[in-house]
Biotite code that builds the C-alpha atoms (Angstrom):
import biotite.structure as struc

atoms = struc.array([
    struc.Atom([-5.121, -5.285, -9.006], chain_id="A", res_id=1, res_name="MET", atom_name="CA", element="C"),
    struc.Atom([-4.302, -2.465, -6.528], chain_id="A", res_id=2, res_name="PRO", atom_name="CA", element="C"),
    struc.Atom([-1.593, 0.030, -7.391], chain_id="A", res_id=3, res_name="LYS", atom_name="CA", element="C"),
    struc.Atom([1.841, -0.682, -5.962], chain_id="A", res_id=4, res_name="ARG", atom_name="CA", element="C"),
    struc.Atom([4.631, 1.677, -4.946], chain_id="A", res_id=5, res_name="SER", atom_name="CA", element="C"),
    struc.Atom([8.151, 1.000, -3.761], chain_id="A", res_id=6, res_name="ALA", atom_name="CA", element="C"),
    struc.Atom([10.443, 3.276, -1.819], chain_id="A", res_id=7, res_name="GLY", atom_name="CA", element="C"),
    struc.Atom([13.449, 3.708, 0.408], chain_id="A", res_id=8, res_name="LEU", atom_name="CA", element="C"),
    struc.Atom([13.619, 5.184, 3.894], chain_id="A", res_id=9, res_name="LEU", atom_name="CA", element="C"),
    struc.Atom([17.076, 6.677, 4.490], chain_id="A", res_id=10, res_name="MET", atom_name="CA", element="C"),
    struc.Atom([18.167, 7.253, 8.067], chain_id="A", res_id=11, res_name="TYR", atom_name="CA", element="C"),
    struc.Atom([21.212, 8.587, 9.893], chain_id="A", res_id=12, res_name="ARG", atom_name="CA", element="C"),
    struc.Atom([22.385, 9.411, 13.389], chain_id="A", res_id=13, res_name="TYR", atom_name="CA", element="C"),
    struc.Atom([23.242, 13.054, 14.112], chain_id="A", res_id=14, res_name="ARG", atom_name="CA", element="C"),
    struc.Atom([24.644, 13.627, 17.611], chain_id="A", res_id=15, res_name="ASP", atom_name="CA", element="C"),
    struc.Atom([23.251, 10.194, 18.600], chain_id="A", res_id=16, res_name="ARG", atom_name="CA", element="C"),
    struc.Atom([19.744, 11.187, 17.496], chain_id="A", res_id=17, res_name="VAL", atom_name="CA", element="C"),
    struc.Atom([18.023, 9.095, 14.835], chain_id="A", res_id=18, res_name="LEU", atom_name="CA", element="C"),
    struc.Atom([16.900, 11.163, 11.834], chain_id="A", res_id=19, res_name="GLU", atom_name="CA", element="C"),
    struc.Atom([14.987, 10.148, 8.718], chain_id="A", res_id=20, res_name="VAL", atom_name="CA", element="C"),
    struc.Atom([15.015, 11.694, 5.248], chain_id="A", res_id=21, res_name="PHE", atom_name="CA", element="C"),
    struc.Atom([11.559, 12.620, 3.924], chain_id="A", res_id=22, res_name="LEU", atom_name="CA", element="C"),
    struc.Atom([10.398, 14.367, 0.769], chain_id="A", res_id=23, res_name="VAL", atom_name="CA", element="C"),
    struc.Atom([7.525, 16.756, 0.109], chain_id="A", res_id=24, res_name="HIS", atom_name="CA", element="C"),
    struc.Atom([5.457, 16.212, -3.058], chain_id="A", res_id=25, res_name="PRO", atom_name="CA", element="C"),
    struc.Atom([5.541, 18.967, -5.640], chain_id="A", res_id=26, res_name="GLY", atom_name="CA", element="C"),
    struc.Atom([2.683, 20.488, -7.573], chain_id="A", res_id=27, res_name="GLY", atom_name="CA", element="C"),
    struc.Atom([-0.143, 22.821, -6.685], chain_id="A", res_id=28, res_name="PRO", atom_name="CA", element="C"),
    struc.Atom([-2.208, 20.325, -4.660], chain_id="A", res_id=29, res_name="PHE", atom_name="CA", element="C"),
    struc.Atom([0.559, 19.911, -2.054], chain_id="A", res_id=30, res_name="TRP", atom_name="CA", element="C"),
    struc.Atom([2.018, 23.449, -2.135], chain_id="A", res_id=31, res_name="ALA", atom_name="CA", element="C"),
    struc.Atom([0.430, 24.661, 1.108], chain_id="A", res_id=32, res_name="LYS", atom_name="CA", element="C"),
    struc.Atom([0.314, 21.320, 2.917], chain_id="A", res_id=33, res_name="LYS", atom_name="CA", element="C"),
    struc.Atom([2.955, 20.366, 5.463], chain_id="A", res_id=34, res_name="ASP", atom_name="CA", element="C"),
    struc.Atom([1.744, 18.288, 8.411], chain_id="A", res_id=35, res_name="ARG", atom_name="CA", element="C"),
    struc.Atom([0.827, 14.813, 7.181], chain_id="A", res_id=36, res_name="GLY", atom_name="CA", element="C"),
    struc.Atom([2.060, 15.565, 3.650], chain_id="A", res_id=37, res_name="ALA", atom_name="CA", element="C"),
    struc.Atom([5.670, 14.326, 3.633], chain_id="A", res_id=38, res_name="TRP", atom_name="CA", element="C"),
    struc.Atom([6.660, 10.871, 2.386], chain_id="A", res_id=39, res_name="SER", atom_name="CA", element="C"),
    struc.Atom([9.485, 8.439, 1.954], chain_id="A", res_id=40, res_name="ILE", atom_name="CA", element="C"),
    struc.Atom([10.878, 8.754, -1.600], chain_id="A", res_id=41, res_name="PRO", atom_name="CA", element="C"),
    struc.Atom([8.772, 6.252, -3.547], chain_id="A", res_id=42, res_name="LYS", atom_name="CA", element="C"),
    struc.Atom([6.800, 5.698, -6.704], chain_id="A", res_id=43, res_name="GLY", atom_name="CA", element="C"),
    struc.Atom([4.505, 3.373, -8.585], chain_id="A", res_id=44, res_name="GLU", atom_name="CA", element="C"),
    struc.Atom([5.860, 0.549, -10.691], chain_id="A", res_id=45, res_name="PHE", atom_name="CA", element="C"),
    struc.Atom([4.428, -1.882, -13.245], chain_id="A", res_id=46, res_name="PRO", atom_name="CA", element="C"),
    struc.Atom([3.792, -5.572, -12.438], chain_id="A", res_id=47, res_name="PRO", atom_name="CA", element="C"),
    struc.Atom([6.782, -6.717, -14.515], chain_id="A", res_id=48, res_name="GLU", atom_name="CA", element="C"),
    struc.Atom([9.278, -4.564, -12.559], chain_id="A", res_id=49, res_name="GLU", atom_name="CA", element="C"),
    struc.Atom([10.984, -5.831, -9.410], chain_id="A", res_id=50, res_name="ASP", atom_name="CA", element="C"),
    struc.Atom([9.935, -3.833, -6.326], chain_id="A", res_id=51, res_name="ALA", atom_name="CA", element="C"),
    struc.Atom([13.506, -3.269, -5.097], chain_id="A", res_id=52, res_name="LEU", atom_name="CA", element="C"),
    struc.Atom([14.646, -2.118, -8.543], chain_id="A", res_id=53, res_name="ALA", atom_name="CA", element="C"),
    struc.Atom([11.683, 0.280, -8.606], chain_id="A", res_id=54, res_name="ALA", atom_name="CA", element="C"),
    struc.Atom([12.519, 1.594, -5.114], chain_id="A", res_id=55, res_name="ALA", atom_name="CA", element="C"),
    struc.Atom([16.124, 2.268, -6.145], chain_id="A", res_id=56, res_name="ARG", atom_name="CA", element="C"),
    struc.Atom([15.010, 3.955, -9.388], chain_id="A", res_id=57, res_name="ARG", atom_name="CA", element="C"),
    struc.Atom([12.405, 6.122, -7.691], chain_id="A", res_id=58, res_name="GLU", atom_name="CA", element="C"),
    struc.Atom([14.800, 7.202, -4.945], chain_id="A", res_id=59, res_name="PHE", atom_name="CA", element="C"),
    struc.Atom([17.401, 8.273, -7.519], chain_id="A", res_id=60, res_name="ALA", atom_name="CA", element="C"),
    struc.Atom([14.811, 10.044, -9.718], chain_id="A", res_id=61, res_name="GLU", atom_name="CA", element="C"),
    struc.Atom([13.193, 11.910, -6.840], chain_id="A", res_id=62, res_name="GLU", atom_name="CA", element="C"),
    struc.Atom([16.287, 12.920, -4.879], chain_id="A", res_id=63, res_name="THR", atom_name="CA", element="C"),
    struc.Atom([19.413, 12.602, -7.005], chain_id="A", res_id=64, res_name="GLY", atom_name="CA", element="C"),
    struc.Atom([21.088, 11.073, -3.911], chain_id="A", res_id=65, res_name="CYS", atom_name="CA", element="C"),
    struc.Atom([23.233, 7.953, -3.866], chain_id="A", res_id=66, res_name="ALA", atom_name="CA", element="C"),
    struc.Atom([22.015, 4.730, -2.307], chain_id="A", res_id=67, res_name="ILE", atom_name="CA", element="C"),
    struc.Atom([24.617, 2.992, -0.185], chain_id="A", res_id=68, res_name="GLN", atom_name="CA", element="C"),
    struc.Atom([24.870, 0.189, 2.309], chain_id="A", res_id=69, res_name="GLY", atom_name="CA", element="C"),
    struc.Atom([22.655, -2.649, 3.407], chain_id="A", res_id=70, res_name="GLU", atom_name="CA", element="C"),
    struc.Atom([18.926, -2.412, 2.717], chain_id="A", res_id=71, res_name="LEU", atom_name="CA", element="C"),
    struc.Atom([16.641, -3.553, 5.539], chain_id="A", res_id=72, res_name="LEU", atom_name="CA", element="C"),
    struc.Atom([13.264, -4.817, 4.297], chain_id="A", res_id=73, res_name="PRO", atom_name="CA", element="C"),
    struc.Atom([10.257, -3.219, 5.989], chain_id="A", res_id=74, res_name="LEU", atom_name="CA", element="C"),
    struc.Atom([6.757, -4.659, 6.207], chain_id="A", res_id=75, res_name="THR", atom_name="CA", element="C"),
    struc.Atom([4.649, -3.566, 3.213], chain_id="A", res_id=76, res_name="PRO", atom_name="CA", element="C"),
    struc.Atom([1.902, -1.102, 4.156], chain_id="A", res_id=77, res_name="ARG", atom_name="CA", element="C"),
    struc.Atom([-1.521, -0.852, 2.554], chain_id="A", res_id=78, res_name="ARG", atom_name="CA", element="C"),
    struc.Atom([-2.636, 2.764, 2.258], chain_id="A", res_id=79, res_name="GLN", atom_name="CA", element="C"),
    struc.Atom([-6.216, 3.974, 2.812], chain_id="A", res_id=80, res_name="PRO", atom_name="CA", element="C"),
    struc.Atom([-6.457, 4.296, -1.001], chain_id="A", res_id=81, res_name="SER", atom_name="CA", element="C"),
    struc.Atom([-5.714, 0.575, -1.320], chain_id="A", res_id=82, res_name="GLY", atom_name="CA", element="C"),
    struc.Atom([-2.219, 1.142, -2.744], chain_id="A", res_id=83, res_name="LYS", atom_name="CA", element="C"),
    struc.Atom([0.450, -1.197, -1.348], chain_id="A", res_id=84, res_name="LEU", atom_name="CA", element="C"),
    struc.Atom([3.831, 0.366, -0.508], chain_id="A", res_id=85, res_name="ILE", atom_name="CA", element="C"),
    struc.Atom([6.872, -1.886, -0.258], chain_id="A", res_id=86, res_name="THR", atom_name="CA", element="C"),
    struc.Atom([9.892, -0.255, 1.377], chain_id="A", res_id=87, res_name="ALA", atom_name="CA", element="C"),
    struc.Atom([13.433, -0.776, 2.594], chain_id="A", res_id=88, res_name="TRP", atom_name="CA", element="C"),
    struc.Atom([15.473, 1.266, 5.056], chain_id="A", res_id=89, res_name="ALA", atom_name="CA", element="C"),
    struc.Atom([19.162, 2.089, 4.791], chain_id="A", res_id=90, res_name="PHE", atom_name="CA", element="C"),
    struc.Atom([21.769, 4.198, 6.573], chain_id="A", res_id=91, res_name="ALA", atom_name="CA", element="C"),
    struc.Atom([22.977, 7.073, 4.432], chain_id="A", res_id=92, res_name="GLY", atom_name="CA", element="C"),
    struc.Atom([23.371, 10.787, 4.098], chain_id="A", res_id=93, res_name="ASP", atom_name="CA", element="C"),
    struc.Atom([22.148, 13.290, 1.569], chain_id="A", res_id=94, res_name="CYS", atom_name="CA", element="C"),
    struc.Atom([22.111, 17.082, 1.407], chain_id="A", res_id=95, res_name="ASP", atom_name="CA", element="C"),
    struc.Atom([18.477, 18.220, 1.029], chain_id="A", res_id=96, res_name="PRO", atom_name="CA", element="C"),
    struc.Atom([19.712, 21.410, -0.658], chain_id="A", res_id=97, res_name="ALA", atom_name="CA", element="C"),
    struc.Atom([21.152, 19.269, -3.471], chain_id="A", res_id=98, res_name="ALA", atom_name="CA", element="C"),
    struc.Atom([17.722, 17.770, -4.284], chain_id="A", res_id=99, res_name="LEU", atom_name="CA", element="C"),
    struc.Atom([17.275, 16.990, -7.999], chain_id="A", res_id=100, res_name="ARG", atom_name="CA", element="C"),
    struc.Atom([13.789, 15.721, -8.783], chain_id="A", res_id=101, res_name="SER", atom_name="CA", element="C"),
    struc.Atom([12.206, 14.729, -12.057], chain_id="A", res_id=102, res_name="ASN", atom_name="CA", element="C"),
    struc.Atom([9.112, 16.671, -13.202], chain_id="A", res_id=103, res_name="THR", atom_name="CA", element="C"),
    struc.Atom([5.552, 16.048, -14.373], chain_id="A", res_id=104, res_name="PHE", atom_name="CA", element="C"),
    struc.Atom([3.119, 18.022, -16.540], chain_id="A", res_id=105, res_name="SER", atom_name="CA", element="C"),
    struc.Atom([-0.289, 19.116, -15.317], chain_id="A", res_id=106, res_name="LEU", atom_name="CA", element="C"),
    struc.Atom([-3.005, 21.325, -16.707], chain_id="A", res_id=107, res_name="GLU", atom_name="CA", element="C"),
    struc.Atom([-2.852, 24.297, -14.360], chain_id="A", res_id=108, res_name="TRP", atom_name="CA", element="C"),
    struc.Atom([-4.946, 26.152, -13.483], chain_id="A", res_id=109, res_name="PRO", atom_name="CA", element="C"),
    struc.Atom([-7.663, 23.535, -14.039], chain_id="A", res_id=110, res_name="PRO", atom_name="CA", element="C"),
    struc.Atom([-9.585, 23.845, -17.322], chain_id="A", res_id=111, res_name="ASN", atom_name="CA", element="C"),
    struc.Atom([-7.165, 26.540, -18.534], chain_id="A", res_id=112, res_name="SER", atom_name="CA", element="C"),
    struc.Atom([-5.776, 24.476, -21.398], chain_id="A", res_id=113, res_name="GLY", atom_name="CA", element="C"),
    struc.Atom([-2.255, 25.389, -20.194], chain_id="A", res_id=114, res_name="ARG", atom_name="CA", element="C"),
    struc.Atom([0.232, 22.696, -19.255], chain_id="A", res_id=115, res_name="GLN", atom_name="CA", element="C"),
    struc.Atom([2.783, 23.494, -16.559], chain_id="A", res_id=116, res_name="GLN", atom_name="CA", element="C"),
    struc.Atom([5.797, 21.526, -15.342], chain_id="A", res_id=117, res_name="GLU", atom_name="CA", element="C"),
    struc.Atom([6.130, 20.784, -11.632], chain_id="A", res_id=118, res_name="PHE", atom_name="CA", element="C"),
    struc.Atom([8.819, 18.869, -9.723], chain_id="A", res_id=119, res_name="PRO", atom_name="CA", element="C"),
    struc.Atom([7.660, 15.504, -8.375], chain_id="A", res_id=120, res_name="GLU", atom_name="CA", element="C"),
    struc.Atom([9.390, 16.493, -5.136], chain_id="A", res_id=121, res_name="ILE", atom_name="CA", element="C"),
    struc.Atom([9.704, 20.177, -4.248], chain_id="A", res_id=122, res_name="ASP", atom_name="CA", element="C"),
    struc.Atom([11.818, 19.795, -1.110], chain_id="A", res_id=123, res_name="ARG", atom_name="CA", element="C"),
    struc.Atom([13.447, 17.283, 1.200], chain_id="A", res_id=124, res_name="ALA", atom_name="CA", element="C"),
    struc.Atom([14.566, 17.417, 4.822], chain_id="A", res_id=125, res_name="ALA", atom_name="CA", element="C"),
    struc.Atom([15.981, 15.448, 7.711], chain_id="A", res_id=126, res_name="TRP", atom_name="CA", element="C"),
    struc.Atom([13.649, 15.008, 10.683], chain_id="A", res_id=127, res_name="PHE", atom_name="CA", element="C"),
    struc.Atom([14.003, 13.420, 14.095], chain_id="A", res_id=128, res_name="THR", atom_name="CA", element="C"),
    struc.Atom([11.588, 10.506, 14.516], chain_id="A", res_id=129, res_name="LEU", atom_name="CA", element="C"),
    struc.Atom([9.201, 12.606, 16.581], chain_id="A", res_id=130, res_name="ASN", atom_name="CA", element="C"),
    struc.Atom([9.201, 15.386, 13.965], chain_id="A", res_id=131, res_name="GLU", atom_name="CA", element="C"),
    struc.Atom([8.785, 12.838, 11.165], chain_id="A", res_id=132, res_name="ALA", atom_name="CA", element="C"),
    struc.Atom([5.760, 11.303, 12.885], chain_id="A", res_id=133, res_name="LYS", atom_name="CA", element="C"),
    struc.Atom([4.055, 14.711, 12.607], chain_id="A", res_id=134, res_name="GLU", atom_name="CA", element="C"),
    struc.Atom([5.140, 15.338, 8.997], chain_id="A", res_id=135, res_name="LYS", atom_name="CA", element="C"),
    struc.Atom([4.681, 11.959, 7.284], chain_id="A", res_id=136, res_name="ILE", atom_name="CA", element="C"),
    struc.Atom([1.530, 10.857, 5.479], chain_id="A", res_id=137, res_name="ILE", atom_name="CA", element="C"),
    struc.Atom([-0.436, 8.868, 8.113], chain_id="A", res_id=138, res_name="PRO", atom_name="CA", element="C"),
    struc.Atom([-0.460, 5.672, 6.044], chain_id="A", res_id=139, res_name="GLY", atom_name="CA", element="C"),
    struc.Atom([3.344, 5.573, 6.203], chain_id="A", res_id=140, res_name="GLN", atom_name="CA", element="C"),
    struc.Atom([3.682, 5.977, 9.991], chain_id="A", res_id=141, res_name="LEU", atom_name="CA", element="C"),
    struc.Atom([4.201, 2.228, 10.327], chain_id="A", res_id=142, res_name="GLY", atom_name="CA", element="C"),
    struc.Atom([7.514, 2.464, 8.445], chain_id="A", res_id=143, res_name="PHE", atom_name="CA", element="C"),
    struc.Atom([8.863, 4.867, 11.083], chain_id="A", res_id=144, res_name="LEU", atom_name="CA", element="C"),
    struc.Atom([7.699, 2.681, 13.969], chain_id="A", res_id=145, res_name="ALA", atom_name="CA", element="C"),
    struc.Atom([9.229, -0.418, 12.393], chain_id="A", res_id=146, res_name="GLU", atom_name="CA", element="C"),
    struc.Atom([12.528, 1.356, 11.709], chain_id="A", res_id=147, res_name="LEU", atom_name="CA", element="C"),
    struc.Atom([12.681, 2.513, 15.317], chain_id="A", res_id=148, res_name="GLU", atom_name="CA", element="C"),
    struc.Atom([12.041, -1.047, 16.495], chain_id="A", res_id=149, res_name="GLN", atom_name="CA", element="C"),
    struc.Atom([14.693, -2.492, 14.143], chain_id="A", res_id=150, res_name="LEU", atom_name="CA", element="C"),
    struc.Atom([17.342, -0.046, 15.342], chain_id="A", res_id=151, res_name="LEU", atom_name="CA", element="C"),
    struc.Atom([16.616, -0.276, 19.070], chain_id="A", res_id=152, res_name="THR", atom_name="CA", element="C"),
    struc.Atom([19.037, -2.676, 20.782], chain_id="A", res_id=153, res_name="PRO", atom_name="CA", element="C"),
])
């Protein structure tokens, strides 16, 4: 069975311009990557957990931001790795400077025998749709296109 992730895509309008909230993964692998490295807040979940419950949990764990309002279901997207991401969009607001992410342990440097703690998410930001299309992991581009289509009258 392929791995599954669930996440939430928060959006807002600032001066009539649509913006989306994306997060940058923490840890040494992602430290120097920017273009094509950002993501919607999401995470893996076990088969017995409901996807929406997992999306809400992951969003809270990775950002510390509140989830409010109606959730719009987005079409699940299969990633090049085979992982299936299920997502919802919602209108909200969150201060990226207030980011509070959970952490993970990793042997670093490799083969050093030393464990280090890294944040799952090291930063977050608001991007216009055009900026987000440059920043987001390519396998998640479809979420941005679908959101744009859903919100266009």
